VOBA-1610 file (N, C-alpha, C; in pm, whole numbers, padded with zeros to 5 digits, always signed):
BEGIN
Met+00113-00117-00020Met-00017+00039-00013Met+00094+00125+00017Ala+00052+00207-00040Ala+00127+00366-00096Ala+00084+00398+00024Thr+00157+00521+00077Thr+00160+00617+00215Thr+00167+00750+00167Thr+00059+00792+00211Thr+00071+00981+00151Thr+00217+01009+00130Gln+00323+00990+00221Gln+00422+01031+00131Gln+00472+01005-00002Asp+00427+00881-00062Asp+00449+00819-00196Asp+00386+00957-00288Tyr+00263+01050-00256Tyr+00194+01165-00326Tyr+00245+01275-00268Tyr+00309+01300-00204Tyr+00353+01428-00135Tyr+00466+01544-00241Arg+00419+01632-00253Arg+00417+01736-00342Arg+00440+01877-00290Pro+00523+01938-00287Pro+00518+02068-00197Pro+00480+02141-00269Gln+00486+02137-00366Gln+00397+02259-00453Gln+00249+02266-00467Asp+00179+02128-00408Asp+00016+02136-00395Asp-00006+02173-00251Tyr+00105+02218-00201Tyr+00076+02232-00045Tyr+00032+02410-00034Thr-00014+02501-00141Thr-00057+02566-00158Thr-00194+02615-00127Gln-00231+02706-00080Gln-00402+02749-00065Gln-00458+02748-00199Glu-00442+02751-00305Glu-00490+02693-00457Glu-00472+02552-00465Gly-00359+02545-00425Gly-00372+02349-00434Gly-00501+02287-00355Ile-00508+02286-00195Ile-00576+02283-00141Ile-00703+02334-00158Asn-00749+02449-00210Asn-00916+02474-00234Asn-00913+02366-00320Tyr-00858+02333-00469Tyr-00884+02285-00577Tyr-00951+02112-00543Gly-00823+02057-00429Gly-00871+01948-00422Gly-01027+01944-00303Gln-01034+02017-00217Gln-01152+02065-00134Gln-01285+02051-00250Arg-01252+02120-00357Arg-01364+02177-00439Arg-01366+02025-00512Gln-01259+01922-00562Gln-01308+01814-00622Gln-01413+01709-00503Ile-01329+01689-00357Ile-01400+01603-00272Ile-01548+01626-00299Asn-01580+01782-00271Asn-01735+01844-00245Asn-01784+01783-00351Tyr-01726+01798-00487Tyr-01816+01762-00564Tyr-01831+01632-00625Ala-01745+01559-00557Ala-01761+01375-00563Ala-01854+01351-00444Leu-01844+01399-00307Leu-01923+01400-00222Leu-02062+01385-00247Thr-02069+01474-00314Thr-02260+01515-00370Thr-02256+01445-00465Gln-02207+01350-00557Gln-02208+01217-00658Gln-02253+01123-00572Ala-02160+01065-00485Ala-02172+00966-00400Ala-02317+00986-00319Asp-02349+01086-00254Asp-02494+01112-00174Asp-02576+01087-00286Arg-02603+01083-00438Arg-02719+01079-00516Arg-02735+00960-00537Ala-02563+00881-00522Ala-02609+00724-00578Ala-02648+00659-00443Ile-02639+00685-00306Ile-02688+00632-00235Ile-02859+00676-00236Val-02895+00798-00242Val-03010+00832-00256Val-03080+00743-00362Glu-03007+00695-00453Glu-03120+00649-00559Glu-03166+00430-00533Val-02992+00396-00463Val-03032+00295-00377Val-03159+00299-00294Leu-03165+00425-00233Leu-03256+00400-00096Leu-03380+00445-00194Ala-03404+00526-00263Ala-03522+00520-00375Ala-03584+00370-00418Leu-03476+00300-00480Leu-03529+00134-00557Leu-03551+00055-00370Met-03496+00045-00307Met-03521+00027-00187Met-03662+00017-00130Lys-03735+00151-00127Lys-03854+00205-00091Lys-03946+00132-00174Ala-03889+00155-00313Ala-04020+00105-00410Ala-03990-00056-00392Ala-03881-00103-00366Ala-03918-00296-00368Ala-03993-00329-00244Leu-04011-00243-00148Leu-04077-00279-00007Leu-04214-00215-00036Glu-04229-00128-00114Glu-04386-00044-00154Glu-04445-00168-00266Ala-04358-00270-00361Ala-04443-00319-00431Ala-04547-00468-00400Pro-04614-00465-00484Pro-04705-00552-00437Pro-04645-00725-00399Pro-04678-00750-00313Pro-04640-00920-00305Pro-04609-00977-00379Gly-04488-01017-00436Gly-04412-01142-00519Gly-04340-01055-00602Arg-04352-00914-00602Arg-04310-00814-00736Arg-04159-00737-00669Ala-04126-00783-00535Ala-03983-00703-00489Ala-03876-00766-00566Asp-03884-00873-00589Asp-03772-00922-00675Asp-03762-00876-00802Thr-03801-00799-00877Thr-03819-00763-00987Thr-03691-00653-00989Phe-03689-00596-00856Phe-03575-00494-00863Phe-03471-00515-00811Val-03412-00649-00786Val-03294-00694-00781Val-03204-00646-00836Thr-03215-00649-00993Thr-03081-00615-01087Thr-03068-00493-01078Arg-03189-00379-01062Arg-03171-00227-01042Arg-03109-00206-00939Leu-03138-00252-00841Leu-03069-00248-00693Leu-02899-00295-00700Asn-02884-00417-00745Asn-02742-00428-00782Asn-02635-00349-00854Thr-02727-00292-00958Thr-02663-00136-01058Thr-02655-00094-00990Ala-02771+00010-00897Ala-02710+00124-00815Ala-02653+00100-00743Met-02621-00010-00639Met-02528-00032-00544Met-02377-00013-00594Asp-02388-00107-00747Asp-02245-00055-00792Asp-02219+00056-00848Ala-02276+00128-00867Ala-02262+00273-00901Ala-02242+00383-00758Ala-02323+00333-00639Ala-02239+00413-00528Ala-02146+00333-00473Thr-02086+00233-00499Thr-02007+00190-00455Thr-01883+00238-00520Lys-01890+00287-00660Lys-01790+00326-00714Lys-01768+00465-00703Ala-01903+00542-00689Ala-01882+00679-00624Ala-01846+00692-00481Ile-01837+00665-00401Ile-01805+00623-00300Ile-01629+00605-00293Asn-01617+00478-00352Asn-01425+00479-00411Asn-01389+00567-00457His-01437+00662-00529His-01378+00772-00579His-01363+00886-00521Val-01436+00881-00400Val-01397+01000-00310Val-01333+00971-00213Ala-01279+00854-00185Ala-01185+00762-00125Ala-01023+00808-00195Gly-01067+00841-00376Gly-00924+00787-00425Gly-00825+00945-00459Ile-00933+01045-00413Ile-00890+01195-00431Ile-00784+01202-00322Arg-00696+01268-00416Arg-00564+01333-00297Arg-00521+01437-00313Pro-00594+01531-00243Pro-00553+01664-00227Pro-00468+01717-00121Pro-00424+01805-00112Pro-00328+01815-00018Pro-00352+01816+00115Gly-00302+01756+00220Gly-00346+01738+00355Gly-00443+01601+00377Cys-00474+01528+00278Cys-00544+01403+00291Cys-00443+01299+00339Asp-00501+01237+00431Asp-00368+01095+00451Asp-00445+00972+00505Glu-00382+00904+00383Glu-00487+00756+00395Glu-00472+00671+00506Thr-00333+00729+00582Thr-00335+00642+00724Thr-00406+00643+00836Trp-00492+00777+00820Trp-00579+00775+00921Trp-00702+00675+00927Thr-00734+00623+01067Thr-00805+00534+01059Thr-00931+00598+01189Pro-01104+00562+01128Pro-01179+00640+01207Pro-01163+00565+01334Pro-01250+00665+01430Pro-01214+00605+01570Pro-01277+00494+01620Pro-01260+00413+01695Pro-01354+00296+01758Pro-01489+00323+01765Pro-01579+00220+01750Pro-01754+00224+01743Pro-01747+00247+01908Pro-01857+00299+01952Pro-01876+00349+02075Pro-01899+00174+02138Pro-01904+00216+02290Pro-01951+00075+02352Pro-02128+00045+02353Pro-02157-00071+02332Pro-02294-00130+02352Pro-02332-00073+02429Pro-02449-00045+02425Pro-02589+00032+02526Pro-02580-00030+02633Thr-02567-00001+02754Thr-02604-00091+02902Thr-02727-00120+02949Glu-02779-00235+02978Glu-02915-00288+02967Glu-02930-00192+03109Pro-03070-00132+03123Pro-03137-00037+03234Pro-03144-00140+03373Ala-03104-00031+03489Ala-03140-00101+03607Ala-03241-00100+03623Ser-03289-00213+03708Ser-03481-00265+03709Ser-03449-00240+03873
//
């Protein structure tokens, strides 16, 4: 796996370079959001379909999920200045505790 250092170019760490990278990310995020909304709309339509008809949405859902995955992966692949692919998200919160009786 390549590290952020493999992509480091000092000339990209200008305000103009940072702004350009952020604009790319902002646009790509809107495209990913739209793809996810399409998946949700198809899921809603499948749930509202008459009994026995929900399976007609499987191919369309698979296509929409592939498009959403591609859009999301594109966002993750943008390398503007300041992005660090070694960042990991924080651990999930602990599970809720049972209420005391």
